[in-house]
C-alpha positions, 0 to 999 in steps of 0.5 A, spaced: 899 549 480 900 549 487 896 544 492 891 547 496 895 544 503 900 549 500 896 554 499 893 554 506 901 553 510 903 560 506 896 563 508 897 561 516 905 564 515 902 571 512 896 571 518 902 569 524 907 575 521 901 580 520 900 579 527 906 579 530 909 586 525 906 591 531 910 588 537 917 588 532 918 594 533 917 599 540 912 604 536 908 599 535 907 596 542 906 603 544 900 604 539 897 597 542 898 599 550 894 605 547 889 603 544 888 598 550 888 603 554 883 608 550 878 602 549 879 601 558 877 609 559 870 608 554 867 602 557 868 606 565 866 613 560 860 608 559 859 607 565 859 613 568 853 616 563 848 610 565 849 612 572 848 619 571 843 620 565 840 614 564 833 614 566 832 608 569 839 609 573 836 608 580 836 601 577 844 601 577 845 601 585 839 598 587 843 593 590 845 598 595 839 602 595 835 602 602 828 604 601 822 604 606 815 606 606 811 610 610 804 609 612 798 615 612 793 614 618 787 612 614 781 617 616 777 617 621 769 616 620 765 621 624 757 621 626 755 629 625 756 630 631 763 628 631 763 621 635 768 616 632 765 611 628 771 607 625 779 611 626 786 608 625 789 605 630 798 606 629 802 599 631 809 597 630 812 591 630 818 590 634 824 585 632 831 583 637 836 584 631 841 578 633 847 580 629 847 587 633 846 584 640 852 580 639 856 586 637 854 589 643 855 584 647 861 582 646 865 588 648 861 590 654 859 582 656 852 583 661 851 589 661 849 591 654 844 584 656 841 587 662 840 592 659 836 590 653 832 585 656 831 589 662 827 594 658 824 589 654 821 586 660 817 592 662 815 594 655 810 588 656 811 585 649 810 578 651 811 573 657 818 572 660 818 565 657 819 567 650 823 573 651 828 568 654 827 563 649 828 569 643 834 572 647 838 565 648 837 564 641 840 570 639 846 569 643 847 563 641 845 562 633 845 569 632 840 568 626 836 570 623 837 578 624 830 580 626 827 576 632 820 577 633 818 580 639 812 583 639 806 588 636 805 595 640 801 601 640 803 604 645 807 611 642 812 612 647 815 604 648 817 607 641 820 613 643 824 610 649 827 605 644 829 611 638 831 615 645 836 609 647 843 609 643 844 601 645 836 599 644 836 603 638 842 599 635 839 591 636 831 593 636 828 595 630 820 597 629 816 596 623 810 601 622 803 598 622 795 600 623 789 597 626 783 599 623 778 600 629 770 600 628 768 603 635 760 603 632 760 596 633 755 592 629 750 598 630 754 602 624 757 594 620 752 596 614 754 603 613 761 603 614 764 596 610 771 594 612 778 594 611 782 589 610 788 587 614 793 591 608 789 597 608 784 595 602 778 597 602 772 592 602 765 594 602 761 600 605 763 608 606 770 605 607 769 603 600 765 608 597 770 614 599 777 610 600 780 615 595 779 620 601 780 616 607 787 612 604 790 619 604 799 618 601 805 615 603 811 617 605 817 614 603 825 614 606 831 614 600 837 612 602 843 607 602 844 600 606 848 596 610 850 589 607 845 587 613 840 591 610 840 596 615 839 604 613 845 608 613 843 614 616 848 618 614 847 618 607 839 618 607 837 622 600 830 623 601 824 623 607 817 625 603 813 625 610 806 621 609 799 626 609 793 622 613 787 621 610 781 626 611 775 626 616 768 623 614 763 626 618 757 623 616 749 625 617 748 619 622 747 621 629 750 616 633 744 617 638 738 616 633 742 610 630 742 606 637 735 608 637 733 605 631 738 599 632 734 597 638 728 597 636 730 593 630 732 587 634 727 587 638 723 586 632 727 580 630 726 578 637 718 579 637 716 577 630 723 573 628 722 576 620 727 574 615 729 580 615 727 588 618 730 595 616 728 602 618 731 609 615 730 616 619 730 622 614 730 629 616 725 632 611 728 639 610 735 637 608 734 630 606 740 627 610 739 620 614 739 621 621 739 613 623 739 607 618 739 599 620 738 593 617 737 587 620 740 581 620 747 584 621 754 582 623 759 584 627 765 587 623 769 582 625 766 577 622 765 580 615 770 576 611 768 569 613 761 571 611 763 574 605 766 567 604 758 565 605 756 570 601 750 571 607 745 576 607 747 578 613 752 582 609 746 586 605 744 592 607 736 590 605 734 598 607 738 601 600 739 593 596 733 590 597 727 591 593 720 589 595 713 589 593 711 594 598 703 594 598 698 599 599 704 605 602 704 606 595 696 608 595 699 615 597 702 616 591 696 615 586 692 619 590 697 625 590 698 624 582 689 624 582 690 630 586 695 635 582 692 632 576 686 636 578 681 629 577 679 628 584 680 632 591 680 630 598 673 631 599 671 626 592 667 621 592 668 615 589 665 608 588 668 602 590 662 597 590 662 589 589 663 590 582 669 588 577 675 592 576 678 590 569 675 583 569 677 581 576 674 582 582 678 586 588 678 583 595 677 590 600 676 591 607 670 588 610 665 593 612 667 598 607 661 602 605 660 603 597 661 610 596 667 613 600 671 620 600 678 620 598 680 621 605 677 615 606 681 611 601 687 614 605 685 612 611 681 605 610 686 603 604 681 601 600 684 597 594 678 598 590 678 605 591 685 606 590 684 602 583 679 606 581 684 612 581 689 609 578 684 608 572 682 614 572 690 616 571 691 611 566 697 607 565 701 611 562 700 618 566 700 613 573 708 610 571 710 618 569 708 619 576 711 614 580 717 615 576 716 622 577 716 621 585 723 616 584 721 610 584 725 606 579 731 609 579 737 610 584 736 616 589 744 617 588 745 616 595 752 615 596 751 607 598 755 603 593 750 597 594 744 602 592 739 598 588 734 601 583 728 598 585 723 594 578 718 599 575 717 595 568 714 601 563 707 601 562 707 599 555 708 592 558 702 592 562 696 588 562 689 592 563 690 589 570 697 591 572 695 598 570 691 598 576 695 592 581 701 597 581 696 603 585 696 598 591 703 596 591 703 589 586 708 588 580 712 595 582 719 594 587 721 600 591 727 600 595 727 603 602 731 609 600 725 611 594 719 610 599 722 614 605 724 619 601 717 619 596 714 621 603 719 626 605 717 629 599 710 630 601 713 633 607 717 638 605 711 640 600 713 636 594 720 637 594 724 631 591 732 632 594 737 628 593 738 623 600 745 623 603 749 620 608 755 623 609 755 631 611 762 633 610 770 631 608 774 634 611 782 634 610 787 634 616 788 641 616 782 642 616 779 644 610 773 642 609 773 638 602 766 637 601 759 638 604 752 636 603 747 642 601 740 640 600 739 639 592 732 638 589 732 633 583 725 634 582 718 637 584 713 632 582 707 636 586 706 642 589 705 646 596 697 646 596 697 637 594 702 636 599 698 639 604 692 635 602 696 629 602 698 630 609 691 631 611 688 625 608 695 621 611 693 624 618 688 620 619 690 614 618 693 614 626 687 616 628 681 613 630 678 607 625 685 608 621 689 602 618 695 605 624 692 607 630 698 603 634 702 608 629 700 614 633 705 618 638 703 622 644 703 629 643 704 629 635 698 629 629 702 623 625 701 622 618 703 616 614 700 610 611 700 603 612 703 597 607 701 589 607 704 586 602 704 579 600 710 576 598 712 572 592 716 566 590 716 564 583 712 568 581 706 567 585 703 570 591 704 566 598 698 565 602 700 568 610 706 571 607 707 578 608 712 584 608 708 589 613 710 596 612 708 603 616 711 609 612 710 616 614 711 624 618 711 628 623 708 633 626 704 632 621 702 641 621 710 642 620 714 636 618 720 634 622 723 627 620 720 621 616 721 614 617 720 607 614 720 601 618 719 595 614 719 588 617 719 582 612 716 575 613 713 576 621 712 570 624 708 567 630 712 566 635 712 567 643 711 574 643 706 573 637 702 569 639 696 571 634 701 571 629 700 579 627 703 580 620 699 587 618 702 593 617 698 597 622 700 591 627 707 590 625 711 596 623 706 603 626 707 601 634 716 600 631 715 606 628 711 609 634 717 607 638 722 610 634 719 617 633 717 618 641 725 617 642 727 621 636 722 628 638 725 627 645 732 627 643 732 631 638 726 636 643 722 636 637 716 642 638 709 638 640 703 640 637 701 644 642 707 649 642 707 649 634 702 655 633 695 653 630 692 656 623 688 660 622 682 653 622 677 657 617 683 656 612 683 649 608 688 644 608 691 646 602 691 653 603 696 653 609 702 654 604 703 661 600 708 658 597 707 658 589 703 651 587 707 650 581 710 643 580 715 640 575 708 635 571 709 628 572 705 626 565 705 630 559 698 629 558 699 622 553 694 618 555 694 611 554 690 611 547 695 616 544 701 611 547 698 605 544 
């Protein structure tokens, strides 16, 4: 038997003979060459197939691909009259291509340098010293290719560069944009801001970001080794589509009036916060909305890092116990239920109310009418009505007026308020909610509920956006008054307007809320502030909410001042709604009436004096019931 060593030697010899066999003869050599060429063609063919047919074929030559996005102009935000509040300003970042300048300068010597330098100097992009330094560095070092020259908002500068072949060859420009807020701090809470990358951060900018931002365009082609586009090899150009314009219901002049009133309130009372809302009662459109403290748009990002309350739009965000302004809704519920009439007499003597004594205004008679309950803001009278209604029906009526739920206004930061289910109320809380304790509302809920009384019992969804218009002028969306409920009938609404009008008359709690030439209907509220579950002494939230003219309402206005303090202009530390908020209401209402040319009472046709307040309405008095007849006992 052969040794393993000899076996391996024989195997190796046979292998060498087999490998050399094709080359022994000419035919074999041709076969090898042919096979090699076939492999080469297969490889090249495969590459061609990859380039032409693969879905990701663009990646094969991505290294030579030139692609640039063309930013779309963000749509403007306008007031109801078309005045711009937030606009996008196009800008261009210019840079000097040192390599291109060197290539042009060397054959033409100083002529090119003089031409480029003189034009850049005339554009005023940067100081002459910096321009000379940039040129010197470009001529000496040559790199980097793109030396920044500055940013311009003058479109003619860019056009001049594009028209001149020499300038166009060595000066590049990059499209940029800047968001400019012409409304300033008066609209800061409403509009919000956009950051440097064009990303919406808050307010209407964020709520309507999809409509405002538009659609970017792009350029696709090939580029040189230095990264510049080869214009002759451009593959695709898609023009950008600018964003839509958002037209608000806000009137810039009314906003200025309300903002000045809020600034004056902050100066006079030094409160923690103050807010005011003006609503068109016929359409639900918000004509003005201002909150204090406020901020300048440029301060947003610094304040956001600090989580500052200056960023809060308190008019829609902050929930607060409203106090006596809620008596209007308990009274309206009792009227609609048929439990009382405007001249019904209530016993408000100093007795126990659900086992507790309840304070009332000094000098209040033991028996008063429902109208006097509203006029003098009787706590005991409102509690009597709540006891007649019962807890379940009181809650249902509050919810029918929109409390405890968002109104649906187009603001992301809107709060819901707080209305605990009546099954969790104690007997005492069942009457306390009637005087605005144990329930929290937002400003937009409150003014919208009073607008419901003003327009005959129709609860409308408030809106702050009037239209969304495309760049071509087509209306994409427009606001139409939307009725979301009808808690009370027209007769009840008119009876309420009749009673609320007594509040601003002699003897009422808001005499300082009267407006010359107009009958004003409204209600004051002076609520104790709550801290750690306890009511604070001498710390209040003062409100006045009402509408005018009382006989033919046009506007509903809310004014709230949280924690008014003793100041040089408020030495007596006035804190009641009739002394703090009512005068601000009157100031806003008078200016708004003058601006909008609202007819005075003398200009409105006087109704037949023989008709009762509720008979002035001819519409159907049907109302969507707020209660289904369930009593407290049945619920329990």
